[in-house]
N, CA, C, O and the ligand as a Tripos MOL2 file, in Angstrom:
@<TRIPOS>MOLECULE
protein
  273   271    69     0     0
PROTEIN
NO_CHARGES

@<TRIPOS>ATOM
      1 N         -36.8130  -14.2020  -43.6630 N.3       1 MET1
      2 CA        -35.6170  -15.0410  -43.7060 C.3       1 MET1
      3 C         -34.5180  -14.4980  -42.7840 C.2       1 MET1
      4 O         -33.6600  -15.2260  -42.2850 O.2       1 MET1
      5 N         -34.5970  -13.1590  -42.5870 N.am      2 GLN2
      6 CA        -33.5770  -12.5380  -41.7600 C.3       2 GLN2
      7 C         -33.6590  -13.0390  -40.3240 C.2       2 GLN2
      8 O         -32.6410  -13.2940  -39.6810 O.2       2 GLN2
      9 N         -34.9340  -13.1800  -39.8160 N.am      3 SER3
     10 CA        -35.1060  -13.6040  -38.4270 C.3       3 SER3
     11 C         -34.6320  -15.0620  -38.2650 C.2       3 SER3
     12 O         -34.0410  -15.4300  -37.2500 O.2       3 SER3
     13 N         -34.9080  -15.8760  -39.2940 N.am      4 TYR4
     14 CA        -34.4690  -17.2800  -39.2270 C.3       4 TYR4
     15 C         -32.9400  -17.3420  -39.1290 C.2       4 TYR4
     16 O         -32.3660  -18.1070  -38.3540 O.2       4 TYR4
     17 N         -32.3240  -16.5110  -39.9420 N.am      5 HIS5
     18 CA        -30.8560  -16.4750  -39.9520 C.3       5 HIS5
     19 C         -30.3070  -16.0720  -38.5790 C.2       5 HIS5
     20 O         -29.3290  -16.6330  -38.0840 O.2       5 HIS5
     21 N         -30.9850  -15.0630  -37.9790 N.am      6 ASP6
     22 CA        -30.5280  -14.5580  -36.6760 C.3       6 ASP6
     23 C         -30.6390  -15.6290  -35.5930 C.2       6 ASP6
     24 O         -29.7160  -15.8370  -34.8060 O.2       6 ASP6
     25 N         -31.8080  -16.3130  -35.5720 N.am      7 SER7
     26 CA        -31.9860  -17.3080  -34.5100 C.3       7 SER7
     27 C         -31.0320  -18.4820  -34.7200 C.2       7 SER7
     28 O         -30.5190  -19.0550  -33.7590 O.2       7 SER7
     29 N         -30.8030  -18.8290  -35.9680 N.am      8 ALA8
     30 CA        -29.8640  -19.9190  -36.2410 C.3       8 ALA8
     31 C         -28.4700  -19.5240  -35.7510 C.2       8 ALA8
     32 O         -27.7350  -20.3360  -35.1900 O.2       8 ALA8
     33 N         -28.1290  -18.2560  -35.9800 N.am      9 GLY9
     34 CA        -26.8280  -17.7770  -35.5230 C.3       9 GLY9
     35 C         -26.7410  -17.7940  -34.0180 C.2       9 GLY9
     36 O         -25.7010  -18.1290  -33.4510 O.2       9 GLY9
     37 N         -27.8520  -17.4270  -33.3580 N.am     10 ALA10
     38 CA        -27.8690  -17.3930  -31.8920 C.3      10 ALA10
     39 C         -27.7080  -18.8000  -31.3370 C.2      10 ALA10
     40 O         -26.9800  -19.0200  -30.3680 O.2      10 ALA10
     41 N         -28.4010  -19.7530  -31.9670 N.am     11 ILE11
     42 CA        -28.2930  -21.1490  -31.5090 C.3      11 ILE11
     43 C         -26.8680  -21.6490  -31.7040 C.2      11 ILE11
     44 O         -26.2990  -22.3290  -30.8500 O.2      11 ILE11
     45 N         -26.3130  -21.2900  -32.8510 N.am     12 GLN12
     46 CA        -24.9440  -21.7140  -33.1500 C.3      12 GLN12
     47 C         -23.9760  -21.1460  -32.1170 C.2      12 GLN12
     48 O         -23.0720  -21.8330  -31.6410 O.2      12 GLN12
     49 N         -24.1920  -19.8610  -31.7820 N.am     13 ARG13
     50 CA        -23.3100  -19.1880  -30.8310 C.3      13 ARG13
     51 C         -23.4660  -19.8270  -29.4420 C.2      13 ARG13
     52 O         -22.4900  -20.0260  -28.7190 O.2      13 ARG13
     53 N         -24.7280  -20.1430  -29.0900 N.am     14 GLU14
     54 CA        -24.9850  -20.7640  -27.7960 C.3      14 GLU14
     55 C         -24.3170  -22.1380  -27.7390 C.2      14 GLU14
     56 O         -23.7210  -22.5180  -26.7310 O.2      14 GLU14
     57 N         -24.4310  -22.8580  -28.8290 N.am     15 PHE15
     58 CA        -23.8270  -24.1940  -28.8990 C.3      15 PHE15
     59 C         -22.3190  -24.0800  -28.7610 C.2      15 PHE15
     60 O         -21.6760  -24.8740  -28.0740 O.2      15 PHE15
     61 N         -21.7670  -23.0690  -29.4320 N.am     16 PHE16
     62 CA        -20.3180  -22.8640  -29.3880 C.3      16 PHE16
     63 C         -19.8590  -22.5670  -27.9590 C.2      16 PHE16
     64 O         -18.8480  -23.0940  -27.4930 O.2      16 PHE16
     65 N         -20.6330  -21.7020  -27.2670 N.am     17 LEU17
     66 CA        -20.2720  -21.3450  -25.8940 C.3      17 LEU17
     67 C         -20.3920  -22.5620  -24.9750 C.2      17 LEU17
     68 O         -19.5410  -22.7840  -24.1130 O.2      17 LEU17
     69 N         -21.4600  -23.3480  -25.1680 N.am     18 ALA18
     70 CA        -21.6500  -24.5460  -24.3470 C.3      18 ALA18
     71 C         -20.5130  -25.5280  -24.5980 C.2      18 ALA18
     72 O         -20.0090  -26.1770  -23.6820 O.2      18 ALA18
     73 N         -20.1280  -25.6170  -25.8630 N.am     19 GLN19
     74 CA        -19.0400  -26.5260  -26.2300 C.3      19 GLN19
     75 C         -17.7430  -26.0710  -25.5790 C.2      19 GLN19
     76 O         -16.9680  -26.8770  -25.0630 O.2      19 GLN19
     77 N         -17.5270  -24.7550  -25.6150 N.am     20 LYS20
     78 CA        -16.3150  -24.2000  -25.0060 C.3      20 LYS20
     79 C         -16.2910  -24.4810  -23.5110 C.2      20 LYS20
     80 O         -15.2530  -24.8200  -22.9410 O.2      20 LYS20
     81 N         -17.4700  -24.3320  -22.8810 N.am     21 ASP21
     82 CA        -17.5890  -24.5770  -21.4470 C.3      21 ASP21
     83 C         -17.3010  -26.0450  -21.1490 C.2      21 ASP21
     84 O         -16.5930  -26.3690  -20.1950 O.2      21 ASP21
     85 N         -17.8570  -26.9270  -21.9760 N.am     22 ALA22
     86 CA        -17.6380  -28.3610  -21.7820 C.3      22 ALA22
     87 C         -16.1610  -28.6920  -21.9670 C.2      22 ALA22
     88 O         -15.5890  -29.4850  -21.2200 O.2      22 ALA22
     89 N         -15.5590  -28.0730  -22.9720 N.am     23 ASP23
     90 CA        -14.1350  -28.2910  -23.2230 C.3      23 ASP23
     91 C         -13.3020  -27.8490  -22.0270 C.2      23 ASP23
     92 O         -12.3490  -28.5170  -21.6270 O.2      23 ASP23
     93 N         -13.6920  -26.6970  -21.4620 N.am     24 MET24
     94 CA        -12.9520  -26.1580  -20.3280 C.3      24 MET24
     95 C         -13.0320  -27.1180  -19.1410 C.2      24 MET24
     96 O         -12.0390  -27.3850  -18.4650 O.2      24 MET24
     97 N         -14.2560  -27.6340  -18.9060 N.am     25 HIS25
     98 CA        -14.4190  -28.5460  -17.7760 C.3      25 HIS25
     99 C         -13.6780  -29.8560  -18.0310 C.2      25 HIS25
    100 O         -13.1020  -30.4450  -17.1170 O.2      25 HIS25
    101 N         -13.7010  -30.2990  -19.2770 N.am     26 ALA26
    102 CA        -12.9800  -31.5310  -19.6130 C.3      26 ALA26
    103 C         -11.4860  -31.3230  -19.4030 C.2      26 ALA26
    104 O         -10.7900  -32.2080  -18.9050 O.2      26 ALA26
    105 N         -11.0000  -30.1430  -19.7870 N.am     27 ALA27
    106 CA         -9.5770  -29.8410  -19.6210 C.3      27 ALA27
    107 C          -9.2250  -29.7760  -18.1420 C.2      27 ALA27
    108 O          -8.1570  -30.2270  -17.7290 O.2      27 ALA27
    109 N         -10.1340  -29.2100  -17.3430 N.am     28 MET28
    110 CA         -9.8830  -29.1220  -15.9040 C.3      28 MET28
    111 C          -9.8550  -30.5090  -15.2790 C.2      28 MET28
    112 O          -9.0070  -30.8060  -14.4370 O.2      28 MET28
    113 N         -10.7980  -31.3640  -15.7040 N.am     29 ASP29
    114 CA        -10.8320  -32.7330  -15.1780 C.3      29 ASP29
    115 C          -9.5660  -33.4800  -15.5670 C.2      29 ASP29
    116 O          -8.9950  -34.2310  -14.7770 O.2      29 ASP29
    117 N          -9.1390  -33.2520  -16.8110 N.am     30 GLU30
    118 CA         -7.9420  -33.9220  -17.3160 C.3      30 GLU30
    119 C          -6.7280  -33.4910  -16.5100 C.2      30 GLU30
    120 O          -5.8870  -34.3080  -16.1340 O.2      30 GLU30
    121 N          -6.6530  -32.1850  -16.2520 N.am     31 ARG31
    122 CA         -5.5270  -31.6200  -15.4920 C.3      31 ARG31
    123 C          -5.5080  -32.2080  -14.0770 C.2      31 ARG31
    124 O          -4.4540  -32.5660  -13.5510 O.2      31 ARG31
    125 N          -6.6970  -32.2990  -13.4760 N.am     32 ARG32
    126 CA         -6.7930  -32.8240  -12.1180 C.3      32 ARG32
    127 C          -6.3610  -34.2950  -12.1000 C.2      32 ARG32
    128 O          -5.6330  -34.7350  -11.2110 O.2      32 ARG32
    129 N          -6.8300  -35.0370  -13.1030 N.am     33 ALA33
    130 CA         -6.4850  -36.4590  -13.1920 C.3      33 ALA33
    131 C          -4.9820  -36.6190  -13.3810 C.2      33 ALA33
    132 O          -4.3550  -37.5260  -12.8330 O.2      33 ALA33
    133 N          -4.4190  -35.6930  -14.1870 N.am     34 GLN34
    134 CA         -2.9790  -35.7240  -14.4510 C.3      34 GLN34
    135 C          -2.2070  -35.5190  -13.1510 C.2      34 GLN34
    136 O          -1.2500  -36.2380  -12.8640 O.2      34 GLN34
    137 N          -2.6370  -34.5240  -12.3640 N.am     35 LEU35
    138 CA         -1.9590  -34.2200  -11.1020 C.3      35 LEU35
    139 C          -2.0900  -35.3860  -10.1370 C.2      35 LEU35
    140 O          -1.1390  -35.7370   -9.4380 O.2      35 LEU35
    141 N          -3.2810  -35.9850  -10.1020 N.am     36 GLU36
    142 CA         -3.4980  -37.1290   -9.2190 C.3      36 GLU36
    143 C          -2.6160  -38.2880   -9.6520 C.2      36 GLU36
    144 O          -2.0360  -38.9880   -8.8210 O.2      36 GLU36
    145 N          -2.5240  -38.4810  -10.9480 N.am     37 ALA37
    146 CA         -1.7100  -39.5760  -11.4790 C.3      37 ALA37
    147 C          -0.2460  -39.3480  -11.1250 C.2      37 ALA37
    148 O           0.4700  -40.2830  -10.7680 O.2      37 ALA37
    149 N           0.1920  -38.0900  -11.2290 N.am     38 GLN38
    150 CA          1.5730  -37.7590  -10.8920 C.3      38 GLN38
    151 C           1.8320  -38.0220   -9.4170 C.2      38 GLN38
    152 O           2.8680  -38.5760   -9.0500 O.2      38 GLN38
    153 N           0.8860  -37.6220   -8.5710 N.am     39 GLY39
    154 CA          1.0230  -37.8350   -7.1340 C.3      39 GLY39
    155 C           1.0480  -39.3200   -6.8290 C.2      39 GLY39
    156 O           1.8410  -39.7870   -6.0110 O.2      39 GLY39
    157 N           0.1640  -40.0640   -7.5010 N.am     40 ALA40
    158 CA          0.0770  -41.5000   -7.2700 C.3      40 ALA40
    159 C           1.3630  -42.1790   -7.7250 C.2      40 ALA40
    160 O           1.8660  -43.0940   -7.0730 O.2      40 ALA40
    161 N           1.8850  -41.7110   -8.8590 N.am     41 THR41
    162 CA          3.1220  -42.2910   -9.3830 C.3      41 THR41
    163 C           4.2590  -42.0560   -8.4050 C.2      41 THR41
    164 O           5.0580  -42.9530   -8.1350 O.2      41 THR41
    165 N           4.3240  -40.8290   -7.8720 N.am     42 ARG42
    166 CA          5.3720  -40.4870   -6.9180 C.3      42 ARG42
    167 C           5.2220  -41.3690   -5.6720 C.2      42 ARG42
    168 O           6.2060  -41.8540   -5.1140 O.2      42 ARG42
    169 N           3.9780  -41.5630   -5.2550 N.am     43 PHE43
    170 CA          3.6870  -42.3890   -4.0970 C.3      43 PHE43
    171 C           4.2030  -43.8080   -4.3070 C.2      43 PHE43
    172 O           4.8190  -44.4040   -3.4240 O.2      43 PHE43
    173 N           3.9340  -44.3340   -5.5060 N.am     44 HIS44
    174 CA          4.2670  -45.7290   -5.7620 C.3      44 HIS44
    175 C           5.7490  -45.9110   -6.0500 C.2      44 HIS44
    176 O           6.3460  -46.9390   -5.7290 O.2      44 HIS44
    177 N           6.3370  -44.8600   -6.6780 N.am     45 ARG45
    178 CA          7.7260  -44.9990   -7.0840 C.3      45 ARG45
    179 C           8.6460  -45.0380   -5.8640 C.2      45 ARG45
    180 O           9.6440  -45.7580   -5.8450 O.2      45 ARG45
    181 N           8.2850  -44.2340   -4.8270 N.am     46 THR46
    182 CA          9.1010  -44.2260   -3.6280 C.3      46 THR46
    183 C           8.9200  -45.5400   -2.8950 C.2      46 THR46
    184 O           7.7960  -45.9670   -2.6320 O.2      46 THR46
    185 N          10.0190  -46.1680   -2.5720 N.am     47 LYS47
    186 CA          9.9400  -47.4340   -1.8450 C.3      47 LYS47
    187 C           9.6960  -47.1290   -0.3750 C.2      47 LYS47
    188 O          10.5470  -46.5530    0.3040 O.2      47 LYS47
    189 N           8.5330  -47.5190    0.1000 N.am     48 ILE48
    190 CA          8.1730  -47.2460    1.4890 C.3      48 ILE48
    191 C           8.0420  -48.5660    2.2370 C.2      48 ILE48
    192 O           7.3380  -49.4770    1.8030 O.2      48 ILE48
    193 N           8.7270  -48.6480    3.3560 N.am     49 GLY49
    194 CA          8.5570  -49.8220    4.2020 C.3      49 GLY49
    195 C           7.2280  -49.7250    4.9280 C.2      49 GLY49
    196 O           6.7490  -48.6220    5.1920 O.2      49 GLY49
    197 N           6.6310  -50.8460    5.2510 N.am     50 ARG50
    198 CA          5.3140  -50.8280    5.8780 C.3      50 ARG50
    199 C           5.3640  -50.2310    7.2880 C.2      50 ARG50
    200 O           4.3510  -49.7670    7.8100 O.2      50 ARG50
    201 N           6.5660  -50.2490    7.9000 N.am     51 ASN51
    202 CA          6.7000  -49.6570    9.2380 C.3      51 ASN51
    203 C           7.2660  -48.2440    9.1890 C.2      51 ASN51
    204 O           7.4950  -47.6270   10.2300 O.2      51 ASN51
    205 N           7.4960  -47.7210    7.9590 N.am     52 ASP52
    206 CA          7.9750  -46.3480    7.8180 C.3      52 ASP52
    207 C           6.8050  -45.3790    7.9710 C.2      52 ASP52
    208 O           5.6420  -45.7660    7.8540 O.2      52 ASP52
    209 N           7.1310  -44.1220    8.2320 N.am     53 THR53
    210 CA          6.0900  -43.1050    8.3350 C.3      53 THR53
    211 C           5.4620  -42.8820    6.9660 C.2      53 THR53
    212 O           6.1650  -42.8160    5.9580 O.2      53 THR53
    213 N           4.1530  -42.7670    6.9350 N.am     54 CYS54
    214 CA          3.4470  -42.5740    5.6760 C.3      54 CYS54
    215 C           3.8570  -41.2380    5.0500 C.2      54 CYS54
    216 O           3.9310  -40.2230    5.7440 O.2      54 CYS54
    217 N           4.1220  -41.2380    3.7450 N.am     55 PRO55
    218 CA          4.5440  -40.0050    3.0660 C.3      55 PRO55
    219 C           3.4380  -38.9570    2.9440 C.2      55 PRO55
    220 O           3.7090  -37.8460    2.4890 O.2      55 PRO55
    221 N           2.2180  -39.2700    3.3320 N.am     56 CYS56
    222 CA          1.1360  -38.2880    3.2170 C.3      56 CYS56
    223 C           1.2320  -37.2360    4.3140 C.2      56 CYS56
    224 O           0.5400  -36.2200    4.2600 O.2      56 CYS56
    225 N           2.0900  -37.4730    5.3180 N.am     57 GLY57
    226 CA          2.2950  -36.4730    6.3450 C.3      57 GLY57
    227 C           1.4090  -36.6520    7.5600 C.2      57 GLY57
    228 O           1.3570  -35.7700    8.4170 O.2      57 GLY57
    229 N           0.7100  -37.7730    7.6540 N.am     58 SER58
    230 CA         -0.1830  -37.9950    8.7840 C.3      58 SER58
    231 C           0.6050  -38.3310   10.0490 C.2      58 SER58
    232 O           0.1010  -38.1770   11.1610 O.2      58 SER58
    233 N           1.8530  -38.7960    9.8700 N.am     59 GLY59
    234 CA          2.6640  -39.1720   11.0070 C.3      59 GLY59
    235 C           2.4270  -40.6120   11.4340 C.2      59 GLY59
    236 O           3.1130  -41.1350   12.3120 O.2      59 GLY59
    237 N           1.4410  -41.2470   10.7960 N.am     60 LYS60
    238 CA          1.1730  -42.6540   11.1080 C.3      60 LYS60
    239 C           2.1280  -43.5410   10.3230 C.2      60 LYS60
    240 O           2.7660  -43.0950    9.3690 O.2      60 LYS60
    241 N           2.2180  -44.7860   10.7300 N.am     61 LYS61
    242 CA          2.9940  -45.7350    9.9630 C.3      61 LYS61
    243 C           2.2630  -46.0170    8.6530 C.2      61 LYS61
    244 O           1.0350  -45.9820    8.5790 O.2      61 LYS61
    245 N           3.0510  -46.2950    7.6360 N.am     62 TYR62
    246 CA          2.4830  -46.4970    6.3100 C.3      62 TYR62
    247 C           1.4350  -47.6070    6.3200 C.2      62 TYR62
    248 O           0.3940  -47.4800    5.6760 O.2      62 TYR62
    249 N           1.6970  -48.6870    7.0400 N.am     63 LYS63
    250 CA          0.7670  -49.8240    7.0430 C.3      63 LYS63
    251 C          -0.5360  -49.4850    7.7530 C.2      63 LYS63
    252 O          -1.5610  -50.1360    7.5500 O.2      63 LYS63
    253 N          -0.4760  -48.4340    8.6020 N.am     64 GLN64
    254 CA         -1.7030  -48.0410    9.3200 C.3      64 GLN64
    255 C          -2.4230  -46.8990    8.6160 C.2      64 GLN64
    256 O          -3.4950  -46.4630    9.0360 O.2      64 GLN64
    257 N          -1.8000  -46.4210    7.5210 N.am     65 CYS65
    258 CA         -2.4140  -45.2860    6.8200 C.3      65 CYS65
    259 C          -2.7060  -45.6760    5.3710 C.2      65 CYS65
    260 O          -3.6590  -46.4090    5.1030 O.2      65 CYS65
    261 N          -1.8800  -45.1830    4.4290 N.am     66 HIS66
    262 CA         -2.1430  -45.4370    3.0110 C.3      66 HIS66
    263 C          -1.6400  -46.7890    2.5490 C.2      66 HIS66
    264 O          -1.9190  -47.1950    1.4210 O.2      66 HIS66
    265 N          -0.9020  -47.4980    3.3970 N.am     67 GLY67
    266 CA         -0.3620  -48.7850    2.9910 C.3      67 GLY67
    267 C          -1.3130  -49.9370    3.2310 C.2      67 GLY67
    268 O          -0.9680  -51.0940    2.9900 O.2      67 GLY67
    269 N          -2.5090  -49.6280    3.7050 N.am     68 ARG68
    270 CA         -3.4670  -50.6920    4.0010 C.3      68 ARG68
    271 C          -3.9990  -51.3470    2.7370 C.2      68 ARG68
    272 O          -4.8170  -52.2640    2.8140 O.2      68 ARG68
    273 ZN         -1.0810  -41.7650    4.5950 Zn       69 ZN69
@<TRIPOS>BOND
     1     1     2 1
     2     2     3 1
     3     3     4 2
     4     3     5 am
     5     5     6 1
     6     6     7 1
     7     7     8 2
     8     7     9 am
     9     9    10 1
    10    10    11 1
    11    11    12 2
    12    11    13 am
    13    13    14 1
    14    14    15 1
    15    15    16 2
    16    15    17 am
    17    17    18 1
    18    18    19 1
    19    19    20 2
    20    19    21 am
    21    21    22 1
    22    22    23 1
    23    23    24 2
    24    23    25 am
    25    25    26 1
    26    26    27 1
    27    27    28 2
    28    27    29 am
    29    29    30 1
    30    30    31 1
    31    31    32 2
    32    31    33 am
    33    33    34 1
    34    34    35 1
    35    35    36 2
    36    35    37 am
    37    37    38 1
    38    38    39 1
    39    39    40 2
    40    39    41 am
    41    41    42 1
    42    42    43 1
    43    43    44 2
    44    43    45 am
    45    45    46 1
    46    46    47 1
    47    47    48 2
    48    47    49 am
    49    49    50 1
    50    50    51 1
    51    51    52 2
    52    51    53 am
    53    53    54 1
    54    54    55 1
    55    55    56 2
    56    55    57 am
    57    57    58 1
    58    58    59 1
    59    59    60 2
    60    59    61 am
    61    61    62 1
    62    62    63 1
    63    63    64 2
    64    63    65 am
    65    65    66 1
    66    66    67 1
    67    67    68 2
    68    67    69 am
    69    69    70 1
    70    70    71 1
    71    71    72 2
    72    71    73 am
    73    73    74 1
    74    74    75 1
    75    75    76 2
    76    75    77 am
    77    77    78 1
    78    78    79 1
    79    79    80 2
    80    79    81 am
    81    81    82 1
    82    82    83 1
    83    83    84 2
    84    83    85 am
    85    85    86 1
    86    86    87 1
    87    87    88 2
    88    87    89 am
    89    89    90 1
    90    90    91 1
    91    91    92 2
    92    91    93 am
    93    93    94 1
    94    94    95 1
    95    95    96 2
    96    95    97 am
    97    97    98 1
    98    98    99 1
    99    99   100 2
   100    99   101 am
   101   101   102 1
   102   102   103 1
   103   103   104 2
   104   103   105 am
   105   105   106 1
   106   106   107 1
   107   107   108 2
   108   107   109 am
   109   109   110 1
   110   110   111 1
   111   111   112 2
   112   111   113 am
   113   113   114 1
   114   114   115 1
   115   115   116 2
   116   115   117 am
   117   117   118 1
   118   118   119 1
   119   119   120 2
   120   119   121 am
   121   121   122 1
   122   122   123 1
   123   123   124 2
   124   123   125 am
   125   125   126 1
   126   126   127 1
   127   127   128 2
   128   127   129 am
   129   129   130 1
   130   130   131 1
   131   131   132 2
   132   131   133 am
   133   133   134 1
   134   134   135 1
   135   135   136 2
   136   135   137 am
   137   137   138 1
   138   138   139 1
   139   139   140 2
   140   139   141 am
   141   141   142 1
   142   142   143 1
   143   143   144 2
   144   143   145 am
   145   145   146 1
   146   146   147 1
   147   147   148 2
   148   147   149 am
   149   149   150 1
   150   150   151 1
   151   151   152 2
   152   151   153 am
   153   153   154 1
   154   154   155 1
   155   155   156 2
   156   155   157 am
   157   157   158 1
   158   158   159 1
   159   159   160 2
   160   159   161 am
   161   161   162 1
   162   162   163 1
   163   163   164 2
   164   163   165 am
   165   165   166 1
   166   166   167 1
   167   167   168 2
   168   167   169 am
   169   169   170 1
   170   170   171 1
   171   171   172 2
   172   171   173 am
   173   173   174 1
   174   174   175 1
   175   175   176 2
   176   175   177 am
   177   177   178 1
   178   178   179 1
   179   179   180 2
   180   179   181 am
   181   181   182 1
   182   182   183 1
   183   183   184 2
   184   183   185 am
   185   185   186 1
   186   186   187 1
   187   187   188 2
   188   187   189 am
   189   189   190 1
   190   190   191 1
   191   191   192 2
   192   191   193 am
   193   193   194 1
   194   194   195 1
   195   195   196 2
   196   195   197 am
   197   197   198 1
   198   198   199 1
   199   199   200 2
   200   199   201 am
   201   201   202 1
   202   202   203 1
   203   203   204 2
   204   203   205 am
   205   205   206 1
   206   206   207 1
   207   207   208 2
   208   207   209 am
   209   209   210 1
   210   210   211 1
   211   211   212 2
   212   211   213 am
   213   213   214 1
   214   214   215 1
   215   215   216 2
   216   215   217 am
   217   217   218 1
   218   218   219 1
   219   219   220 2
   220   219   221 am
   221   221   222 1
   222   222   223 1
   223   223   224 2
   224   223   225 am
   225   225   226 1
   226   226   227 1
   227   227   228 2
   228   227   229 am
   229   229   230 1
   230   230   231 1
   231   231   232 2
   232   231   233 am
   233   233   234 1
   234   234   235 1
   235   235   236 2
   236   235   237 am
   237   237   238 1
   238   238   239 1
   239   239   240 2
   240   239   241 am
   241   241   242 1
   242   242   243 1
   243   243   244 2
   244   243   245 am
   245   245   246 1
   246   246   247 1
   247   247   248 2
   248   247   249 am
   249   249   250 1
   250   250   251 1
   251   251   252 2
   252   251   253 am
   253   253   254 1
   254   254   255 1
   255   255   256 2
   256   255   257 am
   257   257   258 1
   258   258   259 1
   259   259   260 2
   260   259   261 am
   261   261   262 1
   262   262   263 1
   263   263   264 2
   264   263   265 am
   265   265   266 1
   266   266   267 1
   267   267   268 2
   268   267   269 am
   269   269   270 1
   270   270   271 1
   271   271   272 2
@<TRIPOS>SUBSTRUCTURE
     1 MET1         2 RESIDUE 1 A MET
     2 GLN2         6 RESIDUE 1 A GLN
     3 SER3        10 RESIDUE 1 A SER
     4 TYR4        14 RESIDUE 1 A TYR
     5 HIS5        18 RESIDUE 1 A HIS
     6 ASP6        22 RESIDUE 1 A ASP
     7 SER7        26 RESIDUE 1 A SER
     8 ALA8        30 RESIDUE 1 A ALA
     9 GLY9        34 RESIDUE 1 A GLY
    10 ALA10       38 RESIDUE 1 A ALA
    11 ILE11       42 RESIDUE 1 A ILE
    12 GLN12       46 RESIDUE 1 A GLN
    13 ARG13       50 RESIDUE 1 A ARG
    14 GLU14       54 RESIDUE 1 A GLU
    15 PHE15       58 RESIDUE 1 A PHE
    16 PHE16       62 RESIDUE 1 A PHE
    17 LEU17       66 RESIDUE 1 A LEU
    18 ALA18       70 RESIDUE 1 A ALA
    19 GLN19       74 RESIDUE 1 A GLN
    20 LYS20       78 RESIDUE 1 A LYS
    21 ASP21       82 RESIDUE 1 A ASP
    22 ALA22       86 RESIDUE 1 A ALA
    23 ASP23       90 RESIDUE 1 A ASP
    24 MET24       94 RESIDUE 1 A MET
    25 HIS25       98 RESIDUE 1 A HIS
    26 ALA26      102 RESIDUE 1 A ALA
    27 ALA27      106 RESIDUE 1 A ALA
    28 MET28      110 RESIDUE 1 A MET
    29 ASP29      114 RESIDUE 1 A ASP
    30 GLU30      118 RESIDUE 1 A GLU
    31 ARG31      122 RESIDUE 1 A ARG
    32 ARG32      126 RESIDUE 1 A ARG
    33 ALA33      130 RESIDUE 1 A ALA
    34 GLN34      134 RESIDUE 1 A GLN
    35 LEU35      138 RESIDUE 1 A LEU
    36 GLU36      142 RESIDUE 1 A GLU
    37 ALA37      146 RESIDUE 1 A ALA
    38 GLN38      150 RESIDUE 1 A GLN
    39 GLY39      154 RESIDUE 1 A GLY
    40 ALA40      158 RESIDUE 1 A ALA
    41 THR41      162 RESIDUE 1 A THR
    42 ARG42      166 RESIDUE 1 A ARG
    43 PHE43      170 RESIDUE 1 A PHE
    44 HIS44      174 RESIDUE 1 A HIS
    45 ARG45      178 RESIDUE 1 A ARG
    46 THR46      182 RESIDUE 1 A THR
    47 LYS47      186 RESIDUE 1 A LYS
    48 ILE48      190 RESIDUE 1 A ILE
    49 GLY49      194 RESIDUE 1 A GLY
    50 ARG50      198 RESIDUE 1 A ARG
    51 ASN51      202 RESIDUE 1 A ASN
    52 ASP52      206 RESIDUE 1 A ASP
    53 THR53      210 RESIDUE 1 A THR
    54 CYS54      214 RESIDUE 1 A CYS
    55 PRO55      218 RESIDUE 1 A PRO
    56 CYS56      222 RESIDUE 1 A CYS
    57 GLY57      226 RESIDUE 1 A GLY
    58 SER58      230 RESIDUE 1 A SER
    59 GLY59      234 RESIDUE 1 A GLY
    60 LYS60      238 RESIDUE 1 A LYS
    61 LYS61      242 RESIDUE 1 A LYS
    62 TYR62      246 RESIDUE 1 A TYR
    63 LYS63      250 RESIDUE 1 A LYS
    64 GLN64      254 RESIDUE 1 A GLN
    65 CYS65      258 RESIDUE 1 A CYS
    66 HIS66      262 RESIDUE 1 A HIS
    67 GLY67      266 RESIDUE 1 A GLY
    68 ARG68      270 RESIDUE 1 A ARG
    69 ZN69       273 GROUP 0 **** ****
């Protein structure tokens, strides 16, 4: 019974570590999405004329870059 207990504990521990890893990746994805959303919000909130320089820093006009 001792060996059964040990392997069950090992599986549980492995599951816990895998879960932690999945949580970490989910948190990283969430953080990345959050940053992208913030950038996108900033992009949209700023009123950009179609003939103004694109705020991405490409030096192109907005209509020829991200304003398409
Ligand atoms: Zn651009």
